[in-house]
MDAnalysis code that builds the backbone (N, CA, C; Angstrom):
import MDAnalysis as mda
import numpy as np

u = mda.Universe.empty(741, n_residues=247, atom_resindex=np.repeat(np.arange(247), 3), trajectory=True)
u.add_TopologyAttr("name", ["N", "CA", "C"] * 247)
u.add_TopologyAttr("resid", np.arange(1, 248))
u.add_TopologyAttr("resname", ["UNK", "UNK", "UNK", "UNK", "UNK", "UNK", "UNK", "UNK", "UNK", "UNK", "UNK", "UNK", "UNK", "UNK", "UNK", "UNK", "UNK", "UNK", "UNK", "UNK", "UNK", "UNK", "UNK", "UNK", "UNK", "UNK", "UNK", "UNK", "UNK", "UNK", "UNK", "UNK", "UNK", "UNK", "UNK", "UNK", "UNK", "UNK", "UNK", "UNK", "UNK", "UNK", "UNK", "UNK", "UNK", "UNK", "UNK", "UNK", "UNK", "UNK", "UNK", "UNK", "UNK", "UNK", "UNK", "UNK", "UNK", "UNK", "UNK", "UNK", "UNK", "UNK", "UNK", "UNK", "UNK", "UNK", "UNK", "UNK", "UNK", "UNK", "UNK", "UNK", "UNK", "UNK", "UNK", "UNK", "UNK", "UNK", "UNK", "UNK", "UNK", "UNK", "UNK", "UNK", "UNK", "UNK", "UNK", "UNK", "UNK", "UNK", "UNK", "UNK", "UNK", "UNK", "UNK", "UNK", "UNK", "UNK", "UNK", "UNK", "UNK", "UNK", "UNK", "UNK", "UNK", "UNK", "UNK", "UNK", "UNK", "UNK", "UNK", "UNK", "UNK", "UNK", "UNK", "UNK", "UNK", "UNK", "UNK", "UNK", "UNK", "UNK", "UNK", "UNK", "UNK", "UNK", "UNK", "UNK", "UNK", "UNK", "UNK", "UNK", "UNK", "UNK", "UNK", "UNK", "UNK", "UNK", "UNK", "UNK", "UNK", "UNK", "UNK", "UNK", "UNK", "UNK", "UNK", "UNK", "UNK", "UNK", "UNK", "UNK", "UNK", "UNK", "UNK", "UNK", "UNK", "UNK", "UNK", "UNK", "UNK", "UNK", "UNK", "UNK", "UNK", "UNK", "UNK", "UNK", "UNK", "UNK", "UNK", "UNK", "UNK", "UNK", "UNK", "UNK", "UNK", "UNK", "UNK", "UNK", "UNK", "UNK", "UNK", "UNK", "UNK", "UNK", "UNK", "UNK", "UNK", "UNK", "UNK", "UNK", "UNK", "UNK", "UNK", "UNK", "UNK", "UNK", "UNK", "UNK", "UNK", "UNK", "UNK", "UNK", "UNK", "UNK", "UNK", "UNK", "UNK", "UNK", "UNK", "UNK", "UNK", "UNK", "UNK", "UNK", "UNK", "UNK", "UNK", "UNK", "UNK", "UNK", "UNK", "UNK", "UNK", "UNK", "UNK", "UNK", "UNK", "UNK", "UNK", "UNK", "UNK", "UNK", "UNK", "UNK", "UNK", "UNK", "UNK", "UNK", "UNK", "UNK", "UNK", "UNK", "UNK", "UNK", "UNK"])
u.atoms.positions = np.array([
    [-0.660, 47.626, -62.971],
    [-0.033, 46.809, -61.908],
    [0.814, 45.743, -62.543],
    [2.090, 45.622, -62.140],
    [3.015, 44.686, -62.778],
    [2.650, 43.263, -62.430],
    [2.674, 42.396, -63.462],
    [2.394, 40.977, -63.279],
    [3.710, 40.220, -63.081],
    [3.718, 39.180, -62.212],
    [4.966, 38.437, -62.016],
    [5.339, 37.687, -63.268],
    [6.590, 37.658, -63.564],
    [7.098, 36.949, -64.754],
    [6.863, 35.461, -64.602],
    [6.444, 34.784, -65.703],
    [6.250, 33.320, -65.595],
    [7.531, 32.587, -65.319],
    [8.657, 33.222, -65.514],
    [9.952, 32.554, -65.271],
    [10.513, 32.876, -63.890],
    [9.800, 33.693, -63.158],
    [10.312, 34.043, -61.829],
    [10.094, 32.884, -60.871],
    [10.987, 32.664, -59.928],
    [10.857, 31.543, -58.967],
    [9.638, 31.735, -58.083],
    [8.976, 30.638, -57.689],
    [7.793, 30.762, -56.831],
    [8.150, 31.378, -55.493],
    [7.177, 32.095, -54.940],
    [7.462, 32.735, -53.640],
    [7.728, 31.682, -52.576],
    [8.671, 31.934, -51.760],
    [9.073, 31.008, -50.713],
    [8.394, 31.387, -49.389],
    [7.919, 30.351, -48.661],
    [7.310, 30.584, -47.359],
    [8.386, 30.827, -46.317],
    [7.947, 31.008, -45.101],
    [8.926, 31.233, -44.023],
    [9.789, 30.007, -43.816],
    [11.056, 30.202, -43.718],
    [12.011, 29.104, -43.541],
    [11.896, 28.558, -42.117],
    [11.922, 27.214, -42.051],
    [11.871, 26.563, -40.739],
    [13.229, 26.620, -40.065],
    [13.158, 26.802, -38.788],
    [14.408, 26.840, -38.025],
    [14.985, 25.446, -37.942],
    [16.265, 25.281, -38.130],
    [16.863, 23.940, -38.030],
    [16.721, 23.393, -36.616],
    [16.453, 22.105, -36.553],
    [16.253, 21.453, -35.255],
    [17.504, 20.719, -34.786],
    [18.597, 21.077, -35.318],
    [19.822, 20.425, -34.887],
    [20.200, 19.294, -35.832],
    [21.483, 19.017, -35.968],
    [21.914, 17.945, -36.874],
    [21.431, 16.581, -36.384],
    [21.205, 15.683, -37.353],
    [20.709, 14.351, -37.031],
    [21.709, 13.578, -36.186],
    [23.007, 13.762, -36.444],
    [24.007, 12.990, -35.700],
    [23.967, 13.309, -34.206],
    [23.586, 14.563, -33.885],
    [23.521, 14.932, -32.476],
    [22.388, 14.178, -31.765],
    [21.235, 14.046, -32.452],
    [20.134, 13.277, -31.893],
    [20.508, 11.809, -31.719],
    [21.207, 11.258, -32.704],
    [21.612, 9.856, -32.629],
    [22.596, 9.622, -31.487],
    [23.531, 10.542, -31.305],
    [24.493, 10.412, -30.206],
    [23.778, 10.481, -28.861],
    [22.815, 11.409, -28.736],
    [22.068, 11.536, -27.499],
    [21.264, 10.267, -27.206],
    [20.609, 9.725, -28.239],
    [19.833, 8.495, -28.048],
    [20.753, 7.337, -27.684],
    [21.928, 7.257, -28.330],
    [22.870, 6.189, -28.001],
    [23.370, 6.281, -26.570],
    [23.596, 7.509, -26.106],
    [24.049, 7.686, -24.722],
    [22.974, 7.253, -23.731],
    [21.739, 7.615, -24.021],
    [20.642, 7.206, -23.130],
    [20.502, 5.688, -23.121],
    [20.560, 5.073, -24.300],
    [20.431, 3.613, -24.389],
    [21.584, 2.923, -23.667],
    [22.804, 3.441, -23.837],
    [23.958, 2.850, -23.150],
    [23.814, 2.961, -21.637],
    [23.338, 4.121, -21.165],
    [23.131, 4.283, -19.727],
    [22.108, 3.298, -19.179],
    [21.019, 3.078, -19.920],
    [19.992, 2.126, -19.474],
    [20.560, 0.712, -19.410],
    [21.336, 0.323, -20.429],
    [21.923, -1.018, -20.459],
    [22.888, -1.220, -19.297],
    [23.764, -0.224, -19.050],
    [24.716, -0.344, -17.951],
    [24.011, -0.410, -16.602],
    [22.913, 0.334, -16.477],
    [22.167, 0.323, -15.214],
    [21.595, -1.060, -14.936],
    [20.936, -1.645, -15.935],
    [20.341, -2.958, -15.723],
    [21.391, -4.061, -15.644],
    [22.519, -3.899, -16.340],
    [23.591, -4.891, -16.225],
    [24.183, -4.902, -14.819],
    [24.259, -3.696, -14.212],
    [24.738, -3.633, -12.832],
    [23.686, -4.139, -11.843],
    [22.399, -3.935, -12.177],
    [21.327, -4.364, -11.290],
    [21.122, -5.874, -11.341],
    [21.260, -6.455, -12.546],
    [21.069, -7.908, -12.725],
    [22.295, -8.493, -13.422],
    [23.421, -8.624, -12.725],
    [24.643, -9.111, -13.379],
    [24.525, -10.561, -13.836],
    [23.675, -11.357, -13.179],
    [23.563, -12.763, -13.563],
    [22.877, -12.949, -14.899],
    [22.215, -11.899, -15.405],
    [21.465, -12.042, -16.649],
    [22.377, -12.099, -17.873],
    [23.655, -11.713, -17.745],
    [24.563, -11.684, -18.891],
    [25.751, -12.614, -18.692],
    [25.560, -13.684, -17.959],
    [26.679, -14.568, -17.672],
    [26.990, -15.520, -18.815],
    [25.986, -15.964, -19.577],
    [26.245, -16.908, -20.652],
    [26.224, -16.207, -22.011],
    [26.766, -16.891, -23.020],
    [26.893, -16.306, -24.358],
    [25.531, -16.082, -25.008],
    [24.590, -16.988, -24.765],
    [23.273, -16.843, -25.360],
    [22.589, -15.567, -24.885],
    [22.709, -15.264, -23.603],
    [22.106, -14.046, -23.073],
    [22.771, -12.805, -23.654],
    [24.101, -12.861, -23.846],
    [24.805, -11.722, -24.417],
    [24.398, -11.490, -25.871],
    [24.261, -12.576, -26.659],
    [23.816, -12.428, -28.042],
    [22.392, -11.881, -28.099],
    [21.547, -12.351, -27.181],
    [20.194, -11.821, -27.131],
    [20.184, -10.334, -26.847],
    [21.105, -9.878, -25.967],
    [21.200, -8.458, -25.670],
    [21.623, -7.669, -26.911],
    [22.557, -8.218, -27.703],
    [22.999, -7.536, -28.929],
    [21.831, -7.377, -29.899],
    [21.045, -8.439, -30.074],
    [19.887, -8.358, -30.973],
    [18.895, -7.299, -30.491],
    [18.662, -7.274, -29.198],
    [17.702, -6.306, -28.659],
    [18.209, -4.874, -28.810],
    [19.533, -4.686, -28.624],
    [20.101, -3.346, -28.798],
    [19.949, -2.896, -30.249],
    [20.201, -3.816, -31.190],
    [20.033, -3.466, -32.602],
    [18.607, -3.090, -32.936],
    [17.656, -3.843, -32.376],
    [16.242, -3.534, -32.632],
    [15.868, -2.182, -32.042],
    [16.329, -1.928, -30.808],
    [16.035, -0.644, -30.189],
    [16.690, 0.514, -30.947],
    [17.903, 0.285, -31.472],
    [18.568, 1.337, -32.240],
    [17.790, 1.655, -33.516],
    [17.306, 0.598, -34.201],
    [16.510, 0.816, -35.404],
    [15.216, 1.544, -35.076],
    [14.575, 1.115, -34.006],
    [13.327, 1.757, -33.602],
    [13.568, 3.206, -33.177],
    [14.647, 3.428, -32.414],
    [14.952, 4.786, -31.975],
    [15.308, 5.707, -33.130],
    [16.047, 5.170, -34.128],
    [16.374, 5.995, -35.291],
    [15.139, 6.418, -36.053],
    [14.208, 5.477, -36.240],
    [12.957, 5.817, -36.920],
    [12.175, 6.866, -36.133],
    [12.177, 6.723, -34.806],
    [11.462, 7.685, -33.980],
    [12.079, 9.068, -34.066],
    [13.402, 9.126, -34.098],
    [14.078, 10.435, -34.180],
    [13.756, 11.121, -35.494],
    [13.779, 10.352, -36.597],
    [13.454, 10.934, -37.905],
    [12.028, 11.481, -37.910],
    [11.105, 10.723, -37.288],
    [9.708, 11.161, -37.252],
    [9.558, 12.409, -36.390],
    [10.281, 12.454, -35.273],
    [10.207, 13.633, -34.414],
    [10.729, 14.864, -35.140],
    [11.813, 14.696, -35.894],
    [12.370, 15.834, -36.624],
    [11.404, 16.315, -37.703],
    [10.656, 15.380, -38.312],
    [9.736, 15.765, -39.377],
    [8.495, 16.445, -38.815],
    [7.888, 15.837, -37.827],
    [6.667, 16.379, -37.234],
    [6.773, 16.287, -35.712],
    [7.463, 17.199, -35.101],
    [7.705, 17.073, -33.659],
    [6.436, 17.138, -32.810],
    [5.488, 18.026, -33.176],
    [4.280, 18.148, -32.375],
    [3.452, 16.871, -32.380],
    [3.206, 16.328, -33.573],
    [2.414, 15.108, -33.676],
    [3.120, 13.938, -33.010],
    [4.442, 13.829, -33.192],
    [5.199, 12.724, -32.603],
    [5.152, 12.778, -31.080],
    [5.255, 13.988, -30.517],
    [5.208, 14.110, -29.065],
    [3.821, 13.756, -28.520],
    [2.777, 14.128, -29.262],
    [1.428, 13.760, -28.819],
    [1.256, 12.242, -28.810],
    [1.711, 11.590, -29.878],
    [1.607, 10.136, -29.937],
    [2.418, 9.484, -28.825],
    [3.626, 10.013, -28.597],
    [4.472, 9.448, -27.539],
    [3.815, 9.609, -26.172],
    [3.154, 10.759, -25.956],
    [2.483, 10.975, -24.672],
    [1.344, 9.982, -24.466],
    [0.601, 9.710, -25.538],
    [-0.499, 8.747, -25.440],
    [0.031, 7.366, -25.086],
    [1.090, 6.932, -25.774],
    [1.643, 5.596, -25.504],
    [2.265, 5.514, -24.113],
    [2.891, 6.603, -23.670],
    [3.435, 6.611, -22.310],
    [2.316, 6.504, -21.273],
    [1.202, 7.173, -21.523],
    [0.072, 7.091, -20.593],
    [-0.510, 5.681, -20.564],
    [-0.626, 5.057, -21.739],
    [-1.130, 3.680, -21.798],
    [-0.191, 2.734, -21.062],
    [1.122, 2.900, -21.291],
    [2.092, 2.056, -20.602],
    [2.046, 2.235, -19.094],
    [1.879, 3.495, -18.650],
    [1.806, 3.746, -17.210],
    [0.566, 3.098, -16.600],
    [-0.566, 3.167, -17.304],
    [-1.787, 2.536, -16.800],
    [-1.640, 1.021, -16.728],
    [-1.027, 0.428, -17.762],
    [-0.810, -1.018, -17.740],
    [0.112, -1.417, -16.596],
    [1.176, -0.652, -16.389],
    [2.094, -0.947, -15.294],
    [1.409, -0.798, -13.943],
    [0.585, 0.238, -13.820],
    [-0.137, 0.448, -12.564],
    [-1.122, -0.700, -12.305],
    [-1.837, -1.110, -13.363],
    [-2.768, -2.223, -13.207],
    [-2.067, -3.519, -12.842],
    [-0.897, -3.761, -13.455],
    [-0.146, -4.977, -13.132],
    [0.388, -4.934, -11.706],
    [0.793, -3.763, -11.251],
    [1.340, -3.649, -9.902],
    [0.282, -3.925, -8.840],
    [-0.974, -3.547, -9.125],
    [-2.053, -3.725, -8.149],
    [-2.977, -4.879, -8.541],
    [-2.445, -5.861, -9.279],
    [-3.294, -6.960, -9.755],
    [-3.835, -7.796, -8.596],
    [-3.021, -7.992, -7.558],
    [-3.493, -8.810, -6.426],
    [-4.584, -8.080, -5.650],
    [-4.394, -6.783, -5.425],
    [-5.416, -6.015, -4.717],
    [-6.706, -5.964, -5.526],
    [-6.566, -5.795, -6.858],
    [-7.763, -5.760, -7.706],
    [-8.485, -7.102, -7.679],
    [-7.707, -8.199, -7.650],
    [-8.328, -9.516, -7.570],
    [-9.085, -9.707, -6.271],
    [-8.529, -9.202, -5.178],
    [-9.207, -9.316, -3.889],
    [-10.499, -8.509, -3.870],
    [-10.446, -7.302, -4.448],
    [-11.646, -6.467, -4.495],
    [-12.731, -7.143, -5.335],
    [-12.332, -7.695, -6.480],
    [-13.309, -8.363, -7.335],
    [-13.888, -9.588, -6.638],
    [-13.048, -10.339, -5.962],
    [-13.539, -11.525, -5.260],
    [-14.506, -11.142, -4.143],
    [-14.216, -10.054, -3.421],
    [-15.114, -9.593, -2.356],
    [-16.449, -9.133, -2.946],
    [-16.384, -8.437, -4.088],
    [-17.606, -7.988, -4.742],
    [-18.436, -9.178, -5.214],
    [-17.764, -10.189, -5.788],
    [-18.473, -11.386, -6.241],
    [-19.101, -12.111, -5.055],
    [-18.407, -12.114, -3.924],
    [-18.948, -12.761, -2.737],
    [-20.202, -12.069, -2.226],
    [-20.270, -10.744, -2.399],
    [-21.467, -10.019, -1.985],
    [-22.619, -10.259, -2.948],
    [-22.313, -10.314, -4.250],
    [-23.364, -10.496, -5.243],
    [-23.832, -11.942, -5.322],
    [-22.908, -12.895, -5.134],
    [-23.240, -14.330, -5.189],
    [-22.784, -14.940, -3.870],
    [-23.598, -14.845, -2.808],
    [-23.145, -15.230, -1.467],
    [-22.680, -16.671, -1.345],
    [-23.283, -17.611, -2.091],
    [-22.921, -19.012, -1.906],
    [-21.514, -19.331, -2.389],
    [-20.925, -18.468, -3.235],
    [-19.561, -18.714, -3.693],
    [-18.531, -18.252, -2.671],
    [-18.850, -17.229, -1.910],
    [-17.965, -16.779, -0.849],
    [-16.704, -16.122, -1.356],
    [-15.843, -15.768, -0.398],
    [-14.541, -15.183, -0.697],
    [-13.461, -15.971, 0.029],
    [-12.264, -15.955, -0.544],
    [-11.149, -16.728, -0.011],
    [-10.019, -15.777, 0.344],
    [-9.431, -15.952, 1.540],
    [-8.281, -15.152, 1.938],
    [-7.520, -15.890, 3.031],
    [-6.216, -16.020, 2.844],
    [-5.325, -16.620, 3.849],
    [-5.788, -18.003, 4.299],
    [-6.195, -18.822, 3.341],
    [-6.589, -20.183, 3.664],
    [-7.943, -20.325, 4.303],
    [-8.726, -19.240, 4.372],
    [-10.069, -19.273, 4.970],
    [-11.102, -18.958, 3.898],
    [-12.313, -19.409, 4.128],
    [-13.430, -19.116, 3.238],
    [-14.528, -18.448, 4.050],
    [-15.068, -17.349, 3.533],
    [-16.113, -16.632, 4.267],
    [-17.316, -16.407, 3.358],
    [-18.505, -16.363, 3.995],
    [-19.759, -16.280, 3.260],
    [-20.673, -15.273, 3.936],
    [-21.376, -14.523, 3.117],
    [-22.318, -13.524, 3.614],
    [-23.665, -14.204, 3.830],
    [-24.354, -13.813, 4.890],
    [-25.668, -14.382, 5.183],
    [-26.663, -13.984, 4.103],
    [-27.494, -14.940, 3.736],
    [-28.533, -14.685, 2.751],
    [-29.826, -14.269, 3.414],
    [-30.911, -14.504, 2.716],
    [-32.218, -14.139, 3.255],
    [-32.524, -14.952, 4.504],
    [-33.073, -14.288, 5.495],
    [-33.414, -14.967, 6.733],
    [-32.225, -15.225, 7.624],
    [-31.045, -14.694, 7.249],
    [-29.857, -14.892, 8.064],
    [-29.201, -16.249, 7.903],
    [-29.628, -17.039, 6.907],
    [-29.040, -18.358, 6.695],
    [-27.816, -18.250, 5.792],
    [-26.904, -19.205, 5.960],
    [-25.685, -19.239, 5.153],
    [-25.774, -20.396, 4.163],
    [-25.633, -20.053, 2.892],
    [-25.599, -21.051, 1.831],
    [-24.157, -21.151, 1.339],
    [-23.627, -22.367, 1.333],
    [-22.233, -22.612, 0.955],
    [-22.205, -23.567, -0.238],
    [-21.503, -23.152, -1.273],
    [-21.308, -24.056, -2.405],
    [-20.006, -24.825, -2.190],
    [-20.106, -26.137, -2.133],
    [-18.947, -26.997, -1.935],
    [-18.883, -28.004, -3.068],
    [-17.727, -28.584, -3.241],
    [-17.565, -29.675, -4.195],
    [-17.483, -30.975, -3.424],
    [-18.458, -31.836, -3.645],
    [-18.497, -33.144, -2.993],
    [-18.063, -34.180, -4.016],
    [-16.904, -34.773, -3.777],
    [-16.326, -35.721, -4.738],
    [-16.277, -35.118, -6.137],
    [-15.979, -33.813, -6.187],
    [-15.845, -33.114, -7.465],
    [-17.120, -32.552, -8.032],
    [-18.270, -32.803, -7.401],
    [-19.567, -32.333, -7.895],
    [-20.005, -31.123, -7.067],
    [-20.332, -29.992, -7.694],
    [-20.761, -28.815, -6.914],
    [-22.141, -29.032, -6.304],
    [-22.218, -28.826, -4.998],
    [-23.464, -28.967, -4.241],
    [-23.624, -27.725, -3.369],
    [-24.827, -27.172, -3.315],
    [-25.099, -26.032, -2.439],
    [-25.735, -26.530, -1.142],
    [-25.104, -26.162, -0.033],
    [-25.533, -26.610, 1.287],
    [-26.083, -25.443, 2.097],
    [-27.018, -25.758, 2.948],
    [-27.429, -24.859, 4.018],
    [-26.630, -25.235, 5.257],
    [-25.882, -24.282, 5.813],
    [-25.075, -24.566, 7.003],
    [-26.017, -24.730, 8.193],
    [-25.910, -25.882, 8.858],
    [-26.810, -26.200, 9.965],
    [-26.002, -26.812, 11.097],
    [-25.738, -26.005, 12.126],
    [-24.976, -26.520, 13.273],
    [-25.811, -27.467, 14.122],
    [-27.114, -27.511, 13.893],
    [-27.953, -28.433, 14.633],
    [-28.005, -29.823, 14.031],
    [-27.430, -30.004, 12.841],
    [-27.401, -31.314, 12.193],
    [-26.105, -32.021, 12.570],
    [-26.215, -33.233, 13.095],
    [-25.011, -33.956, 13.525],
    [-24.164, -34.402, 12.342],
    [-24.799, -34.677, 11.212],
    [-24.084, -35.142, 10.023],
    [-24.328, -34.194, 8.850],
    [-23.518, -34.378, 7.821],
    [-23.844, -33.787, 6.528],
    [-25.020, -34.580, 5.968],
    [-26.072, -33.897, 5.568],
    [-27.289, -34.553, 5.086],
    [-27.498, -34.173, 3.624],
    [-27.583, -35.197, 2.772],
    [-27.802, -34.983, 1.346],
    [-29.277, -35.128, 1.022],
    [-29.766, -34.199, 0.227],
    [-31.124, -34.365, -0.277],
    [-31.132, -35.501, -1.293],
    [-32.272, -36.163, -1.519],
    [-32.318, -37.234, -2.518],
    [-31.849, -36.770, -3.900],
    [-32.203, -35.533, -4.261],
    [-31.798, -35.030, -5.578],
    [-30.275, -34.906, -5.671],
    [-29.637, -34.352, -4.622],
    [-28.177, -34.223, -4.642],
    [-27.494, -35.585, -4.560],
    [-28.083, -36.530, -3.813],
    [-27.510, -37.875, -3.730],
    [-27.508, -38.552, -5.099],
    [-28.558, -38.328, -5.876],
    [-28.594, -38.893, -7.226],
    [-27.532, -38.264, -8.108],
    [-27.315, -36.961, -7.945],
    [-26.257, -36.295, -8.720],
    [-24.889, -36.859, -8.395],
    [-24.711, -37.309, -7.158],
    [-23.434, -37.893, -6.742],
    [-23.317, -39.364, -7.117],
    [-24.369, -39.925, -7.689],
    [-24.294, -41.295, -8.188],
    [-24.657, -42.383, -7.197],
    [-25.304, -42.046, -6.103],
    [-25.691, -43.081, -5.138],
    [-26.854, -43.911, -5.689],
    [-26.762, -45.207, -5.486],
    [-27.804, -46.140, -5.906],
    [-28.793, -46.305, -4.759],
    [-30.004, -45.786, -4.924],
    [-30.981, -45.819, -3.832],
    [-31.418, -47.242, -3.501],
    [-31.312, -48.137, -4.452],
    [-31.693, -49.521, -4.168],
    [-30.698, -50.181, -3.222],
    [-29.452, -49.686, -3.222],
    [-28.432, -50.282, -2.355],
    [-28.328, -49.591, -1.008],
    [-29.027, -48.477, -0.822],
    [-28.949, -47.740, 0.437],
    [-29.899, -48.335, 1.473],
    [-29.506, -48.229, 2.720],
    [-30.335, -48.711, 3.834],
    [-30.746, -47.507, 4.688],
    [-32.010, -47.177, 4.638],
    [-32.532, -46.043, 5.395],
    [-32.946, -46.526, 6.784],
    [-31.921, -46.722, 7.618],
    [-32.175, -47.297, 8.941],
    [-31.678, -46.413, 10.079],
    [-31.260, -45.169, 9.770],
    [-30.781, -44.272, 10.815],
    [-31.842, -43.210, 11.071],
    [-32.158, -43.016, 12.348],
    [-33.209, -42.078, 12.730],
    [-32.585, -40.718, 13.064],
    [-33.129, -39.675, 12.449],
    [-32.712, -38.306, 12.750],
    [-33.917, -37.561, 13.303],
    [-33.710, -36.883, 14.407],
    [-34.779, -36.089, 15.012],
    [-34.602, -34.630, 14.603],
    [-35.589, -34.126, 13.920],
    [-35.533, -32.750, 13.431],
    [-36.699, -31.958, 14.005],
    [-36.755, -30.674, 13.653],
    [-37.864, -29.828, 14.115],
    [-39.194, -30.300, 13.546],
    [-39.131, -31.024, 12.411],
    [-40.356, -31.518, 11.784],
    [-40.666, -32.966, 12.177],
    [-39.936, -33.476, 13.179],
    [-40.180, -34.844, 13.606],
    [-39.047, -35.768, 13.204],
    [-39.276, -37.069, 13.310],
    [-38.253, -38.051, 12.976],
    [-38.176, -38.267, 11.462],
    [-36.940, -38.400, 10.986],
    [-36.688, -38.633, 9.566],
    [-35.694, -39.779, 9.464],
    [-35.914, -40.657, 8.530],
    [-35.001, -41.776, 8.306],
    [-33.958, -41.381, 7.269],
    [-32.730, -41.804, 7.541],
    [-31.644, -41.520, 6.614],
    [-30.788, -42.745, 6.376],
    [-30.057, -42.716, 5.256],
    [-29.174, -43.818, 4.896],
    [-27.727, -43.364, 5.082],
    [-26.964, -43.978, 5.997],
    [-25.575, -43.554, 6.226],
    [-24.704, -43.812, 4.996],
    [-23.868, -42.826, 4.665],
    [-22.911, -42.943, 3.558],
    [-21.618, -42.253, 3.982],
    [-20.576, -42.435, 3.174],
    [-19.300, -41.734, 3.392],
    [-18.975, -40.947, 2.131],
    [-18.530, -39.725, 2.331],
    [-18.128, -38.860, 1.216],
    [-16.614, -38.770, 1.194],
    [-16.028, -39.010, 0.025],
    [-14.557, -39.038, -0.058],
    [-13.964, -37.673, 0.261],
    [-14.479, -36.627, -0.363],
    [-13.940, -35.280, -0.120],
    [-15.061, -34.249, -0.170],
    [-14.924, -33.234, 0.652],
    [-15.754, -32.032, 0.561],
    [-14.794, -30.849, 0.496],
    [-14.865, -30.095, -0.581],
    [-13.991, -28.943, -0.786],
    [-14.816, -27.669, -0.725],
    [-14.378, -26.745, 0.116],
    [-14.969, -25.409, 0.195],
    [-13.834, -24.411, 0.030],
    [-13.697, -23.841, -1.172],
    [-12.569, -22.950, -1.434],
    [-11.259, -23.683, -1.213],
    [-10.357, -23.145, -0.363],
    [-9.075, -23.813, -0.111],
    [-9.170, -24.949, 0.906],
    [-10.338, -25.158, 1.466],
    [-10.527, -26.148, 2.535],
    [-10.945, -27.479, 1.929],
    [-10.296, -28.539, 2.357],
    [-10.680, -29.881, 1.926],
    [-10.731, -30.805, 3.142],
    [-11.845, -31.506, 3.297],
    [-12.028, -32.483, 4.361],
    [-12.315, -33.822, 3.702],
    [-11.579, -34.851, 4.120],
    [-11.704, -36.177, 3.514],
    [-12.505, -37.118, 4.414],
    [-13.109, -38.090, 3.763],
    [-13.819, -39.177, 4.448],
    [-14.806, -38.613, 5.465],
    [-15.828, -37.966, 4.954],
    [-16.798, -37.268, 5.801],
    [-18.024, -38.162, 6.008],
    [-18.439, -38.262, 7.251],
    [-19.662, -39.003, 7.573],
    [-20.870, -38.203, 7.101],
    [-21.813, -38.885, 6.438],
    [-22.988, -38.200, 5.917],
    [-24.147, -39.180, 5.846],
    [-25.279, -38.672, 5.436],
    [-26.449, -39.528, 5.246],
    [-27.295, -38.976, 4.118],
    [-28.032, -39.865, 3.457],
    [-28.980, -39.469, 2.419],
    [-30.359, -39.423, 3.066],
    [-31.011, -38.283, 2.958],
    [-32.304, -38.127, 3.602],
    [-33.373, -38.977, 2.899],
    [-34.253, -39.539, 3.686],
    [-35.289, -40.380, 3.117],
    [-36.435, -39.605, 2.507],
    [-36.563, -38.342, 2.849],
    [-37.630, -37.502, 2.301],
    [-37.012, -36.362, 1.501],
    [-37.825, -35.786, 0.645],
    [-37.345, -34.684, -0.192],
    [-36.958, -33.485, 0.674],
    [-35.932, -32.765, 0.237],
    [-35.445, -31.585, 0.949],
    [-35.221, -30.460, -0.050],
    [-35.419, -29.233, 0.418],
    [-35.119, -28.084, -0.442],
    [-33.620, -27.889, -0.622],
    [-32.842, -28.265, 0.381],
    [-31.400, -28.023, 0.346],
    [-30.688, -29.048, 1.210],
    [-29.535, -29.525, 0.741],
    [-28.701, -30.393, 1.577],
    [-28.144, -29.581, 2.737],
    [-27.781, -30.270, 3.817],
    [-27.315, -29.613, 5.035],
    [-25.832, -29.879, 5.256],
    [-25.100, -28.830, 5.573],
    [-23.688, -28.945, 5.932],
    [-23.619, -28.972, 7.450],
    [-23.565, -30.188, 8.005],
    [-23.673, -30.346, 9.444],
    [-22.333, -30.490, 10.148],
    [-22.406, -30.971, 11.399],
    [-21.241, -30.985, 12.270],
    [-20.201, -32.024, 11.882],
    [-20.552, -33.048, 11.134],
    [-19.533, -34.018, 10.717],
    [-18.506, -33.367, 9.799],
    [-18.860, -32.241, 9.187],
    [-17.897, -31.435, 8.418],
    [-17.331, -30.314, 9.278],
    [-18.183, -29.579, 9.952],
    [-17.738, -28.398, 10.697],
    [-16.777, -28.756, 11.822],
    [-16.992, -29.909, 12.473],
    [-16.105, -30.317, 13.568],
    [-14.706, -30.684, 13.081],
    [-14.539, -30.903, 11.805],
    [-13.222, -31.252, 11.263],
    [-12.393, -30.016, 10.930],
    [-12.979, -28.845, 11.089],
    [-12.265, -27.603, 10.808],
    [-11.530, -27.118, 12.040],
    [-10.534, -26.266, 11.810],
    [-9.849, -25.626, 12.936],
    [-10.796, -24.704, 13.684],
    [-11.588, -23.967, 12.934],
    [-12.559, -23.067, 13.568],
    [-13.599, -22.649, 12.541],
    [-14.737, -22.234, 13.056],
    [-15.762, -21.580, 12.246],
    [-16.459, -20.582, 13.161],
    [-16.773, -19.424, 12.616],
    [-17.382, -18.378, 13.433],
    [-18.286, -17.509, 12.592],
    [-19.251, -16.920, 13.242],
    [-20.165, -15.970, 12.610],
    [-19.964, -14.624, 13.287],
    [-19.648, -13.616, 12.486],
    [-19.421, -12.274, 13.026],
    [-19.857, -11.249, 11.997],
    [-20.669, -10.307, 12.425],
    [-21.140, -9.218, 11.571],
    [-21.792, -9.752, 10.295],
    [-22.600, -10.804, 10.441],
    [-23.322, -11.329, 9.295],
    [-22.467, -12.073, 8.303],
    [-21.324, -12.562, 8.727],
    [-20.415, -13.293, 7.838],
    [-19.924, -14.559, 8.536],
    [-20.026, -15.671, 7.821],
    [-19.525, -16.958, 8.309],
    [-18.126, -17.195, 7.753],
    [-17.181, -17.510, 8.638],
    [-15.810, -17.756, 8.233],
    [-15.406, -19.181, 8.642],
    [-14.924, -19.950, 7.664],
    [-14.459, -21.310, 7.878],
    [-12.959, -21.356, 7.728],
    [-12.278, -22.040, 8.645],
    [-10.821, -22.182, 8.586],
    [-10.445, -23.643, 8.825],
    [-9.505, -24.098, 8.024],
    [-9.051, -25.485, 8.194],
    [-7.805, -25.525, 9.067],
])
């Protein structure tokens, strides 16, 4: 059996089919880039009115041309791998664009979900705040009283906003200076309270200023959000287990 000569040229594999001259790819990419620029220049003519904007456009065109040239060379070298990578990046870009387009709807869904999981925080929409009923059908509302977060039990039977002693201390009230001379009649009998004024009560987008309130003379499990706040609203209603406050 004849042996190949050591001086014979190495066997050649199958020749690759030419993928077209490089200049043709560059011309095609330049035409596409020019079309995109003309389209956006016609869509936003005010964007190219000053010299600074025009110079910025030149820099961006140069960067895109450099990037496009590198991409074309890579596609010609390994077209299959380059197309796979391009498809992945296009899919990522499409997902990001889709997420950005629906960012407001996603925020509303997340806020509604948070309102269900943490009822006292509630949800905000169109200048209103709504809260889901907790255990026993009661509504717990987290409000900011003079900037301090306080959780209230909504009580339409309370004529005033009533602060528990613990919450009053958090707000900085001096118990030695308070006068517990106001009588409140509750289901548990008469209770003495000290009249005070609250500068602001904020519930979501709602803010009520100079609110009449009192500090309860006995310990309470929760401060009460009474009618001195609720009557200052445009409306409040309970429907389908949800309390909605509107200013």
